[in-house]
C-alpha positions, 0 to 999 in steps of 0.5 A: 394341749392341756386337759380341759378341766372346766369341761371335765368338771361338769362331767365329774359333777354329773357322775357324783350326782348319779353315784349319790342318787343311787346309793340308797337303792344300792344299799337295799339291793345289797341287803336283799342279796345278803339275805338271799345268800343266808337263806341258802346256807347248807345248800351249797352243793345244790348251787354248785350243780346249778353253776355246772348246769349253767355253762351257757350263762354269760356271767363269770362264776365260781363254785364254793368249797365251804358253806356260804357263811364260813368265817375263818379267824386269823391263824397265829402269825409266825414269829419267824417267817420268810417269803419271796415275791416277784413282780414284772413290767415290760416295754412292748415291741415298738413298731416305730422304734429303731429295733424289733425287741422287747424288754421284761424286767422282773423285780425279785424280793426275799424277806426274812423276819424274826431272830435273823432278819434279812432282805435281798432286793434285785431286778433281772432285765431280759431283752427279747430280740432273737427270732425264737423270742419274738415269735412262737412258731406253729408250723408255717405260722409265726405268732408275734410275742407282743401285747397280751402274749408278752404279758403272759411271757412276763407272768412266766418269768415271774413264776420262774423267778419265784422258783429261783428265789426259793432255791437261793434263799429258802432253807425250810427252817422257818415257815415260808411262802411265795407271793405274786401280784394279781391273778394266778389264772392266765385268763389271756391264754384260754382261747389261744392256739395249742402252740401258744399255750404250750409255749407260755402256759406250760412253763408257768405250770411247771414253775407251780409244780416246782414250788409244790415239790419244794412244799412252798405255798404260792399265792397271789394278792389282789387289792380291791378286787372287782371280780364277780364270780360269787355274784355269778352264783347269786344270779343263778339264785335269782334266775327263774329258769334254773331248775337243778332237779330237772337238770336245767341251768341258766341260758341267758340268751333264752331268758324267760324274763326277757321273753315275757318283756320283764326286766331280768330277775338277776339285775338285782346283782348288777354292779356288785362284786364279790368283795361288796358282799364279803365286806359285810361278813368279815372282820379284820383278819378273817377270811371267808369260804374257799371258791374255785374259779371256773375260768376256762383256762383254770378249768381246762388246763391247770389240773392239780394247780386248779386255782382256788381263792378266798376273800380276806379283810385287811383293815378297811379293805377286802382283798382276794387271795388266790392259791393252787388246789394243793395249797387249798387242800392242805390246812397247814399251808392254807393257814400259813398263807392266810397268816403271812399274807395278812401280816404282810398287808398290814405291814404295808398298810394295805399292800404286802410289803414284799410285793410293794418292794418287788414292784419298785424293783420291776417298774421301768420309769420314763427315764429308764425307757429313754436310757434304754432307747438311747443305748439301743440307738448308740449300739446300732450306730456304733456297729453301723447298723440301721438306726432309724425311727419311723416317720410317725415316731419322729413326727411325735417328737417334733411338734409343729403346726 
């Protein structure tokens, strides 16, 4: 049945009216938040302590490495540079399919600019069907590799692909970086069992270690980020319960405002992301201060690879760039990432060229999926193995009333 456009149109009009009516009030709150941050320039350590004391806060948070008003101009972009990039997609285990398996497809890109330009694009598909690929074993337990765990396995494959690309193409004669799409923090593994983290996080961290050993800085690029980690610190500035000298942080389920029947003071920060704040502070090519993500996975398991991030303006957009600690603490590597990632994003009109090409190589189109499923079916039939869809899947393919 086609989409009911007339019914949807009324809801779209309501949504638009709500956005327009709230724009003036939102602008006022945004200016107040900017003024609040400016008043606390020079007191970053105080608010970093507040963040540490506020472990029971419900908000995402980060600490800041530089002063709040830090602005770094774009470093010179190397005339000659190289980079490798990887992106992935997958077909998850389909319970109603003919065989229990999954497909991970990794797009691999090498680009070189300057006197000797070169480009190499490829894709590497991997079919998971063996028992040790479909399950993570923990004693007598078998944890299926599907859903979020399959996403994590794809992330591992992307990291491993970057190391392979560096070894194949990078000769250290010119500046080079490695680039991934999305976040470097494996959020989905924070609360996993030890066996799952050992199977999926450890090899990813090993890939970061391999890049560190080769002195190739790795970074990830997030376009139009909605992360509110810096805003988590802003909420602490607004919180009446935070008292750093008394070693008291925010405890949201014991909020004094709520207990007194008042609206929580921190609601001034509602609906704002970090990028909204930096949009007013950065000009084209500039990056703001370094932050450290306090995501549990990052804090507890990343060690020397602890993920830092900064926001950078690319034309009319604010992007988030994530890097490991060993890149963040090395000025040469940090400036290399800043300049090359910006140049890539400008070449790609907002998205780094290497990541766009890697995505194109990685994506599994609907037609590719059909070819893959037909390949599986024909192979099973040829070898006289069971090749039956579930009744549910067959019914979806046959429309009847």
